[in-house]
PADOKOL-935473 format. One line per field, with one value per residue: residue in one letter; chain; x, y, z of N, C-alpha, C in turn. Coordinates in steps of 0.05 Angstrom, whole numbers, plus 5000, padded with zeros to 4 digits. Layout:
// PADOKOL-935473
semi = c(A	...) .
lovex = c(A	...) .
n_xx = c(X	...) .
n_yy = c(Y	...) .
n_zz = c(Z	...) .
ca_xx = c(X	...) .
ca_yy = c(Y	...) .
ca_zz = c(Z	...) .
c_xx = c(X	...) .
c_yy = c(Y	...) .
c_zz = c(Z	...) .
// end
This chain:
// PADOKOL-935473
semi = c(X	X	X	X	X	X	X	X	X	X	X	X	X	X	X	X	X	X	X	X	X	X	X	X	X	X	X	X	X	X	X	X	X	X	X	X	X	X	X	X	X	X	X	X	X	X	X	X	X	X	X	X	X	X	X	X	X	X	X	X	X	X	X	X	X	X	X	X	X	X	X	X	X	X	X	X	X	X	X	X	X	X	X	X	X	X	X	X	X	X	X	X	X	X	X	X) .
lovex = c(A	A	A	A	A	A	A	A	A	A	A	A	A	A	A	A	A	A	A	A	A	A	A	A	A	A	A	A	A	A	A	A	A	A	A	A	A	A	A	A	A	A	A	A	A	A	A	A	A	A	A	A	A	A	A	A	A	A	A	A	A	A	A	A	A	A	A	A	A	A	A	A	A	A	A	A	A	A	A	A	A	A	A	A	A	A	A	A	A	A	A	A	A	A	A	A) .
n_xx = c(2060	2061	2069	2022	2018	2001	2032	2016	2026	2076	2117	2139	2197	2196	2221	2261	2308	2365	2346	2366	2397	2359	2325	2297	2287	2222	2215	2248	2221	2173	2194	2209	2158	2136	2167	2144	2090	2051	2087	2084	2038	1976	1957	2003	2025	2039	2008	2037	2054	2053	2062	2032	2058	2039	1992	1961	1951	1956	1973	1963	2011	1999	2004	2004	1967	1935	1939	1915	1850	1794	1739	1738	1755	1793	1861	1906	1963	1999	2033	2078	2090	2063	2013	1942	1878	1816	1748	1707	1649	1577	1542	1487	1438	1464	1504	1558) .
n_yy = c(7102	7133	7098	7072	7034	7012	7011	6960	6923	6920	6873	6841	6806	6736	6692	6653	6602	6627	6677	6717	6762	6795	6808	6851	6886	6889	6939	6971	6966	6992	7043	7055	7057	7100	7141	7145	7160	7218	7245	7226	7213	7187	7145	7122	7096	7035	6978	6954	6890	6827	6761	6714	6658	6589	6591	6635	6679	6745	6799	6866	6914	6966	7037	7068	7117	7136	7169	7177	7167	7193	7219	7271	7269	7248	7240	7250	7232	7260	7248	7278	7276	7311	7328	7326	7344	7313	7323	7275	7269	7266	7313	7356	7391	7453	7458	7454) .
n_zz = c(3262	3218	3176	3179	3220	3282	3344	3383	3427	3477	3495	3555	3557	3556	3607	3583	3562	3530	3519	3551	3537	3514	3553	3604	3665	3698	3721	3689	3641	3655	3662	3610	3587	3616	3594	3545	3553	3553	3523	3474	3422	3442	3410	3394	3436	3463	3495	3554	3568	3602	3586	3619	3655	3647	3618	3631	3602	3569	3610	3626	3647	3683	3694	3759	3775	3814	3874	3924	3955	3982	4023	4003	3952	3894	3890	3840	3801	3748	3684	3690	3742	3774	3823	3828	3852	3845	3849	3876	3875	3872	3842	3856	3818	3799	3839	3828) .
ca_xx = c(2035	2065	2065	1996	2021	1999	2046	1995	2037	2104	2118	2161	2209	2193	2246	2268	2337	2375	2334	2376	2406	2336	2308	2302	2269	2196	2219	2259	2198	2155	2208	2206	2130	2133	2179	2126	2065	2052	2106	2078	2009	1964	1955	2030	2034	2029	2003	2060	2042	2068	2047	2036	2064	2018	1967	1944	1946	1969	1964	1976	2024	1989	2015	1987	1965	1919	1955	1897	1821	1779	1713	1741	1759	1814	1887	1918	1990	2001	2058	2101	2093	2048	1989	1918	1854	1792	1726	1692	1622	1555	1531	1459	1436	1472	1523	1586) .
ca_yy = c(7112	7144	7076	7060	7011	7020	6993	6951	6911	6919	6849	6835	6782	6712	6681	6627	6599	6640	6704	6735	6787	6811	6813	6874	6884	6902	6967	6984	6967	7014	7068	7060	7066	7127	7159	7149	7173	7247	7256	7213	7211	7163	7124	7110	7084	7008	6965	6939	6866	6803	6736	6699	6629	6569	6596	6656	6700	6771	6817	6892	6927	6993	7056	7073	7146	7144	7173	7172	7170	7196	7232	7296	7264	7230	7253	7237	7241	7259	7237	7294	7273	7332	7317	7342	7334	7311	7318	7250	7273	7268	7340	7362	7413	7479	7459	7455) .
ca_zz = c(3253	3191	3157	3186	3238	3310	3363	3401	3451	3484	3511	3572	3546	3573	3618	3570	3556	3506	3516	3571	3526	3506	3577	3621	3689	3696	3728	3665	3622	3664	3657	3581	3582	3627	3575	3522	3561	3556	3504	3449	3417	3454	3390	3390	3462	3465	3521	3564	3578	3609	3579	3644	3652	3653	3603	3643	3582	3571	3631	3623	3670	3680	3714	3782	3776	3837	3898	3947	3949	4007	4019	3988	3923	3884	3884	3817	3792	3719	3673	3698	3771	3789	3835	3825	3865	3829	3867	3870	3887	3854	3847	3849	3798	3808	3862	3819) .
c_xx = c(2037	2061	2040	1998	2020	2014	2027	2006	2067	2106	2143	2172	2206	2220	2252	2298	2344	2364	2346	2384	2383	2320	2317	2284	2242	2199	2230	2237	2179	2168	2206	2178	2125	2145	2162	2101	2069	2071	2102	2048	1999	1961	1981	2040	2022	2021	2028	2048	2062	2050	2052	2041	2040	1991	1949	1938	1961	1956	1978	1988	2018	2002	1994	1986	1948	1936	1939	1868	1807	1752	1714	1745	1783	1839	1901	1945	1991	2028	2082	2106	2078	2022	1966	1895	1830	1769	1709	1665	1601	1541	1501	1459	1444	1493	1552	1592) .
c_yy = c(7123	7123	7059	7034	7022	7000	6984	6940	6916	6896	6849	6808	6759	6702	6653	6626	6612	6668	6725	6762	6805	6821	6839	6870	6897	6932	6983	6987	6989	7041	7075	7070	7094	7148	7164	7165	7203	7261	7245	7211	7185	7140	7109	7097	7056	7000	6950	6914	6844	6779	6717	6670	6612	6575	6617	6679	6726	6788	6844	6901	6956	7012	7061	7104	7155	7145	7166	7177	7171	7210	7258	7292	7246	7247	7237	7249	7239	7248	7253	7291	7293	7319	7337	7328	7335	7305	7294	7251	7274	7294	7341	7387	7440	7480	7459	7481) .
c_zz = c(3224	3170	3164	3202	3267	3328	3385	3428	3453	3504	3529	3562	3566	3583	3607	3564	3530	3502	3535	3560	3515	3530	3591	3645	3683	3702	3704	3643	3629	3659	3627	3575	3593	3608	3551	3529	3565	3536	3476	3446	3430	3435	3386	3415	3464	3493	3529	3578	3584	3600	3602	3639	3658	3640	3615	3624	3586	3593	3628	3649	3667	3701	3736	3786	3800	3862	3922	3938	3976	4001	4004	3959	3918	3879	3863	3810	3761	3710	3681	3728	3787	3799	3833	3839	3846	3848	3858	3884	3865	3860	3840	3831	3811	3830	3853	3809) .
// end
């Protein structure tokens, strides 16, 4: 960002001959992304994507922060692993 370049994509290396030394697991890629989120400005966090085989295009690998969802609301996990309840209700005037 200092040099006015936004890191837009972090690509999972394609499984092609000769790229083995560049490849990592998806789990390791997610671990790298988890290390960026919450500790780095949102502008500096790229999308982690896989360029799907057969012309399927780029697909983002997104974190799953939703723990559960029921009639009481949504339980969410933040980047530190802490869980928070968010009420998923439509309030009428004066009820919140």
